[in-house]
C-alpha positions in Angstrom: 0.0 0.0 0.0 1.3 3.4 -1.0 0.5 6.9 0.4 -0.6 8.9 -2.7 -1.2 12.6 -2.7 -3.4 13.9 -5.6 -3.4 17.6 -6.5 -6.7 18.9 -7.7 -10.2 17.3 -7.7 -11.4 17.5 -11.3 -12.8 14.6 -13.3 -9.4 13.1 -14.0 -8.2 13.4 -10.3 -11.4 11.9 -8.9 -11.2 9.0 -11.5 -7.6 8.3 -10.7 -8.2 8.4 -7.0 -11.0 5.8 -7.2 -8.9 3.4 -9.2 -5.9 3.8 -6.8 -8.1 3.4 -3.7 -9.7 0.3 -5.2 -6.2 -1.1 -5.5 -5.7 -0.7 -1.8 -3.7 2.6 -1.6 -4.1 5.4 0.9 -5.3 8.3 -1.3 -5.8 11.9 -0.4 -6.9 14.7 -2.7 -5.9 18.2 -2.1 -8.2 20.8 -3.7 -7.3 24.5 -3.9 -10.9 25.7 -4.0 -13.7 25.3 -1.4 -15.6 22.7 -3.4 -14.5 19.6 -5.4 -14.8 19.4 -9.2 -11.9 21.5 -10.6 -13.4 23.4 -13.5 -16.7 21.6 -13.1 -18.1 23.6 -10.3 -21.6 25.2 -9.7 -22.8 28.7 -9.2 -26.0 29.0 -7.1 -27.8 32.4 -6.8 -31.4 33.4 -6.0 -32.8 29.9 -6.6 -30.9 29.5 -9.9 -28.2 26.8 -10.5 -25.5 27.0 -13.2 -22.8 24.7 -14.2 -19.7 26.9 -14.2 -17.7 24.5 -16.4 -18.9 21.7 -18.8 -22.5 21.7 -19.9 -22.5 18.9 -22.5 -22.9 15.3 -21.6 -21.7 13.2 -24.6 -20.3 9.7 -24.9 -22.4 8.1 -22.2 -20.7 4.8 -22.8 -17.4 6.2 -21.4 -19.2 7.1 -18.2 -20.8 3.7 -18.1 -17.4 2.0 -18.6 -15.9 4.1 -15.8 -18.6 3.2 -13.2 -18.6 -0.4 -14.4 -15.0 -0.7 -13.3 -16.3 -0.4 -9.8 -19.4 -2.6 -10.3 -21.6 0.5 -10.4 -23.8 2.3 -13.0 -24.3 6.0 -13.5 -28.0 5.4 -12.6 -26.8 4.4 -9.1 -25.9 8.1 -8.6 -27.7 10.3 -11.0 -30.6 10.4 -13.5 -29.9 11.0 -17.2 -32.3 12.4 -19.8 -31.6 12.2 -23.5 -32.3 15.6 -25.0 -34.7 16.1 -28.0 -33.8 18.3 -29.6 -30.1 17.8 -28.9 -29.5 21.3 -30.0 -30.5 24.1 -32.4 -28.2 26.1 -34.7 -29.2 29.6 -35.7 -28.0 31.2 -38.9 -30.4 34.2 -39.4 -33.3 35.8 -37.5 -35.9 33.1 -36.9 -33.9 30.7 -39.1 -32.4 27.7 -37.5 -31.8 24.0 -38.0 -32.9 21.6 -35.3 -30.7 18.5 -34.5 -33.0 15.9 -33.0 -32.3 12.7 -31.1 -32.0 10.1 -33.8 -30.0 9.8 -37.0 -33.2 9.3 -39.0 -34.6 12.6 -37.9 -31.3 14.3 -38.5 -31.2 12.9 -42.0 -34.6 14.5 -42.7 -33.3 17.8 -41.5 -30.3 17.5 -43.8 -32.4 16.5 -46.8 -34.5 19.7 -46.4 -31.4 21.7 -46.6 -29.6 19.9 -49.5 -31.2 17.3 -51.6 -29.2 14.0 -51.5 -27.4 15.0 -48.4 -29.0 12.4 -46.2 -27.4 9.5 -48.1 -24.0 11.3 -47.8 -24.6 11.8 -44.1 -25.3 8.1 -43.6 -22.1 7.2 -45.4 -20.1 9.7 -43.4 -21.6 8.4 -40.1 -20.7 4.8 -41.0 -17.1 5.9 -41.2 -17.5 7.9 -38.0 -18.9 4.9 -36.2 -15.9 2.8 -37.4 -13.5 5.4 -36.1 -15.4 5.6 -32.8 -15.1 1.8 -32.3 -11.4 2.1 -32.9 -10.7 5.2 -30.9 -13.0 5.2 -27.9 -13.0 1.5 -27.3 -9.2 1.0 -27.8 -6.8 3.8 -28.8 -7.7 6.4 -26.1 -7.1 3.9 -23.4 -3.4 3.7 -24.2 -1.1 5.8 -22.1 0.8 7.8 -24.8 4.2 6.3 -24.0 5.2 5.1 -27.5 4.1 5.8 -31.1 3.7 2.1 -31.5 0.5 2.3 -29.5 -1.1 3.8 -32.6 0.1 1.0 -34.9 -2.4 -1.8 -35.2 -3.7 -3.7 -38.3 -6.9 -1.6 -38.0 -5.2 1.8 -37.7 -2.8 1.0 -40.6 -5.9 1.1 -42.8 -6.8 4.5 -41.4 -3.4 6.1 -41.9 -4.7 8.5 -44.6 -7.3 9.9 -42.1 -4.5 11.1 -39.9 -3.1 13.3 -42.7 -6.4 14.5 -44.1 -8.6 16.9 -42.0 -12.2 17.0 -40.9 -12.7 20.1 -43.0 -11.5 18.4 -46.1 -13.6 15.3 -45.6 -16.7 17.2 -44.8 -16.4 19.4 -47.8 -16.0 16.3 -50.1 -19.5 15.3 -49.2 -21.4 18.5 -48.4 -21.6 21.8 -50.3 -24.3 23.6 -48.2 -22.4 26.0 -45.8 -25.0 25.5 -43.1 -24.6 21.7 -43.1 -20.8 22.1 -43.3 -20.9 24.2 -40.1 -23.0 21.6 -38.3 -20.7 18.8 -39.4 -17.6 20.6 -38.2 -19.1 21.7 -34.9 -18.4 18.5 -32.9 -14.6 18.6 -33.4 -14.6 22.1 -31.8 -14.7 20.2 -28.5 -11.2 19.0 -29.4 -10.0 22.5 -29.2 -8.7 23.1 -32.8 -10.0 24.3 -36.1 -11.6 21.6 -38.3 -8.9 22.5 -40.9 -6.2 21.4 -38.3 -8.0 18.4 -36.9 -7.2 14.9 -38.4 -10.1 13.4 -40.2 -9.9 10.3 -37.9 -11.6 12.5 -35.3 -14.9 12.2 -37.2 -15.7 9.8 -34.3 -16.9 13.0 -32.6 -19.7 13.2 -35.2 -20.8 9.7 -34.1 -20.7 10.9 -30.5 -23.0 13.7 -31.6 -25.5 12.2 -34.1 -25.1 8.5 -33.2 -25.1 8.5 -29.4 -26.9 11.8 -28.8 -26.8 14.6 -26.1 -27.9 14.0 -22.5 -28.6 16.0 -19.4 -27.9 14.7 -15.9 -30.7 15.9 -13.5 -29.6 19.0 -11.5 -26.7 19.6 -14.0 -23.3 18.3 -14.9 -22.2 18.8 -11.3 -24.3 15.7 -10.5 -21.5 13.7 -12.2 -18.8 15.3 -9.9 -21.0 14.5 -6.9 -21.3 10.9 -8.1 -17.6 10.6 -8.5 -16.9 12.2 -5.1 -19.3 9.7 -3.5 -17.7 6.8 -5.3 -14.2 7.9 -4.3 -15.2 8.3 -0.6 -16.9 4.9 -0.6 -13.6 3.5 -1.7 -11.8 5.2 1.1 -10.4 8.4 -0.6 -9.9 11.4 1.7 -10.8 14.7 0.1 -9.5 18.0 1.5 -10.7 21.4 0.2 -9.1 24.8 0.6 -5.7 23.1 0.3 -3.4 25.2 -1.9 -0.4 23.1 -2.9 2.6 25.4 -3.1 5.4 23.0 -3.8 6.2 19.4 -4.7 9.0 18.1 -2.5 11.8 16.3 -4.3 14.6 14.3 -2.6 17.2 12.2 -4.6 15.2 13.0 -7.8 12.0 11.5 -6.3 8.8 13.1 -5.2 8.5 12.6 -1.5 5.5 14.8 -0.7 3.9 18.2 -1.1 3.7 21.5 0.8 0.1 22.7 1.2 -0.9 25.8 3.0 2.6 25.9 4.4 2.5 22.4 5.9 4.8 19.7 4.7 2.9 16.5 3.9 4.8 13.3 3.1 3.7 11.0 0.3 5.2 8.0 -1.6 3.7 9.1 -4.9 2.4 12.5 -6.1 -0.2 12.7 -8.9 -1.3 16.1 -10.2 -4.6 16.7 -12.0 -3.9 20.5 -11.8 -2.9 22.5 -14.9 0.3 20.7 -16.2 2.3 23.9 -16.7 1.4 25.2 -13.2 2.3 21.8 -11.7 5.8 22.1 -13.1 6.2 25.5 -11.5 5.8 23.7 -8.1 9.2 22.0 -8.9 12.7 23.5 -8.9 13.6 24.4 -12.5 16.0 21.5 -12.9 13.1 19.1 -12.4 10.8 20.6 -15.0 10.4 18.6 -18.2 9.1 21.3 -20.4 10.4 24.8 -20.9 8.4 28.0 -21.2 9.3 28.0 -25.0 7.7 24.5 -25.2 4.4 25.8 -23.9 4.6 28.9 -26.0 4.8 26.9 -29.2 1.9 24.6 -28.3 -1.6 25.0 -29.8 -4.0 25.6 -26.9 -7.7 25.1 -27.0 -9.6 28.3 -26.5 -10.5 30.1 -23.4 -14.0 31.4 -22.9 -16.0 34.4 -21.8 -19.0 33.0 -19.9 -22.1 34.7 -18.6 -24.5 33.2 -16.1 -27.8 34.9 -16.4 -31.1 34.7 -14.6 -34.2 35.8 -16.6 -37.5 36.6 -15.0 -39.5 34.9 -17.8 -39.4 31.7 -19.9 -37.5 32.3 -23.1 -38.9 31.3 -26.5 -37.5 29.9 -29.7 -34.4 28.3 -28.0 -33.5 24.7 -27.1 -31.6 23.5 -24.1 -28.4 23.9 -26.2 -28.4 26.6 -28.9 -25.6 27.6 -31.2 -25.4 30.9 -33.0 -23.5 30.6 -36.3 -24.8 33.8 -37.9 -21.3 35.2 -38.4 -18.2 34.1 -40.3 -16.6 31.1 -38.4 -13.3 31.5 -40.2 -12.9 35.1 -39.0 -13.6 34.1 -35.4 -11.3 31.1 -35.7 -8.5 33.4 -36.9 -8.9 35.6 -33.8 -8.5 32.5 -31.7 -5.7 30.5 -33.4 -3.9 32.7 -36.0 -3.9 36.3 -34.8 -5.0 36.2 -31.2 -7.4 39.1 -30.5 -10.9 39.8 -29.2 -13.1 38.8 -32.1 -15.0 41.5 -34.0 -18.0 39.3 -34.6 -18.0 36.3 -32.3 -19.9 33.1 -32.7 -21.5 32.1 -29.4 -23.3 29.3 -27.6 -26.1 29.4 -25.1 -27.4 26.8 -22.7 -30.8 26.9 -21.0 -30.8 23.9 -18.7 -34.1 25.1 -17.1 -35.8 24.1 -20.4 -35.2 20.5 -19.4 -34.7 20.6 -15.6 -37.2 22.3 -13.3 -34.7 22.2 -10.5 -32.4 24.6 -12.2 -34.5 27.8 -11.9 -37.5 29.1 -10.0 -40.9 28.6 -11.7 -41.6 31.0 -14.6 -37.9 31.9 -14.9 -35.0 30.8 -17.1 -31.4 30.1 -16.4 -29.1 31.0 -19.3 -25.4 30.3 -19.8 -23.7 32.2 -22.7 -20.2 31.3 -23.9 -17.9 33.1 -26.4 -14.7 31.2 -27.3 -11.6 33.3 -27.0 -7.8 33.0 -27.6 -5.9 32.3 -24.4 -3.6 35.1 -23.1 -5.8 38.1 -24.0 -6.3 41.1 -21.9 -9.4 40.6 -19.7 -11.0 43.7 -18.2 -14.6 44.3 -17.0 -15.3 46.9 -19.7 -14.6 44.3 -22.5 -16.8 41.7 -20.7 -19.7 44.2 -20.7 -19.1 45.2 -24.3 -19.3 41.6 -25.4 -22.4 40.8 -23.3 -24.2 43.7 -24.9 -23.1 42.5 -28.3 -24.3 39.0 -28.0 -27.6 39.9 -26.2 -28.5 42.3 -28.9 -27.8 39.5 -31.5 -29.7 37.0 -29.4 -32.8 39.1 -29.3 -32.6 39.7 -33.1 -32.0 36.1 -34.0 -34.6 34.6 -31.6 -37.1 37.4 -32.3 -37.8 38.2 -28.7 -37.0 40.8 -26.0 -34.9 39.5 -23.2 -32.6 42.3 -22.0 -35.2 44.0 -19.9 -36.0 40.6 -18.2 -32.5 40.0 -16.8 -32.6 39.6 -13.0 -28.8 39.3 -12.7 -25.7 38.2 -14.6 -22.3 37.0 -13.5 -19.3 36.5 -15.7 -16.2 34.3 -15.9 -13.3 34.8 -18.2 -9.5 34.5 -18.6 -8.5 36.1 -15.3 -10.8 33.8 -13.4 -9.4 30.7 -15.2 -6.0 31.8 -14.0 -6.9 32.7 -10.4 -9.3 29.8 -9.8 -7.5 27.0 -11.7 -3.9 28.2 -12.3 -4.7 27.8 -16.0 -1.9 28.5 -18.4 -2.8 31.8 -20.1 -6.3 31.3 -18.9 -7.1 28.5 -21.3 -10.4 26.7 -20.7 -9.9 23.3 -22.3 -6.2 22.4 -22.4 -4.1 21.4 -25.4 -5.9 21.1 -28.7 -5.9 17.7 -30.4 -4.0 18.6 -33.6 -1.9 15.9 -35.5 1.3 17.0 -33.7 -0.4 17.0 -30.3 -2.0 13.6 -30.4 -1.3 10.6 -28.2 2.4 10.1 -27.6 3.1 13.7 -28.7 1.3 15.2 -25.8 2.9 15.9 -22.4 3.6 12.7 -20.6 1.6 11.1 -17.8 4.8 10.2 -16.0 7.6 12.7 -15.2 10.8 11.9 -17.0 12.9 13.8 -14.4 11.3 13.1 -11.1 10.5 9.6 -9.8 7.1 8.9 -8.3 5.6 12.0 -10.0 2.6 11.6 -12.3 0.2 13.8 -14.2 -3.4 13.5 -15.4 -6.0 15.7 -17.0 -6.7 17.7 -20.2 -3.1 18.7 -21.0 -1.9 15.2 -21.2 -3.4 12.1 -22.9 -5.9 11.5 -24.3 -7.0 15.2 -24.5 -9.6 17.8 -23.6 -13.2 17.1 -22.6 -15.0 15.3 -19.8 -14.9 11.7 -21.2 -11.2 12.0 -22.0 -10.6 13.2 -18.5 -12.2 10.1 -17.0 -9.9 8.0 -19.3 -6.9 10.1 -18.4 -7.4 9.3 -14.7 -7.6 5.6 -15.4 -4.4 5.8 -17.5 -2.5 7.6 -14.8 -3.6 5.2 -12.2 -2.6 2.3 -14.4 0.9 3.7 -14.9 1.3 4.2 -11.1 0.3 0.6 -10.5 2.8 -0.5 -13.2 5.5 1.6 -11.6 4.8 0.2 -8.2 
């Protein structure tokens, strides 16, 4: 039995803690903030409940696989509802496409937009399903140690898809710009432009159209509460308001941490905190990656988020609603190519109270608005307010309703908050993008090359950004620790 200290309490840390505790180790989690969950926290105000972080529940099979490893089911802890519609996409005032809950219904929506597109969609989805079977059931559960992990008889046949892009493959099949936008949308969860994302990642389209979009009752934080309960059932100790200031190294091995000025011994240290930040807790000689390394990496976007309480029910919007009424390429350029506050941003809105009566008082609506931004931008209150006015004005025009005068309150969260609350590198929200040169073994390693008994997990290492990958990352890190022991 080893004494294991885990830094941070996000999805990956909670997952790793459960696996390690199941193996009989003494596991303690040290969380900087006053609640568990890392970036998946909640905001409660005036009877409204908002998920501060993730709001999409995709890939239910990954959650099922995680809980099954402990002879449990998600339903032992929370209730899931499949959304119909899954989401809506606005292009012009009163003009939107609805993505429903089955592929047959989605095919009908595509056919209305572009004759013959439903057959093309089915062919594309067959390929996407094939990729999903390979990726999610096999490849992403490999620890990113060697390039040989990617070499199998099945992946050899897929080699061309690693050198083509989602953008190219979608445009081979579809000509309608609205359908192209919808087909490219799922890979945005991977943190890179579709033109820089390998075509193999079309498995995200299967996650979208094939498996569907779900809502855990009371919000995504229900999943965090479930994982916390599981971890504690297995014997994990969770300590909040514990700010880890240093990782102690002796004879090139991690021997503990210093939290809130107190030295705490440990046989093994695992960090689920921001990878770049974690390495600043080490002396420079023990850091694997230089500042120039991080500077050259392609980071997934940050976000400007607003949490808004409305004193009426909103019309013409779904639980998840996307606003693609402006040029995606221009916004993407402002994120990835020439970082700047975008002139005309795309944005996303979530209204969980459309589905869940527990989220907001009767007769009201809870709204979450998100604008993707480049990491590292200047973040000041005046800019936040300017962009809120911009998107609310567009929201009113696109959904043909007045909402601004019905706002009870609003709170914002942006780059400075990602830095202060999560020690996030440049205020990024989602970690490292999944580009070709940042896939699998090319990502920062789960195990330190310079310090023994030091491991990492989470969105900056394998397999990548997103909630399901974070669960997998925790399992991979725990597996490497077991192997090392």
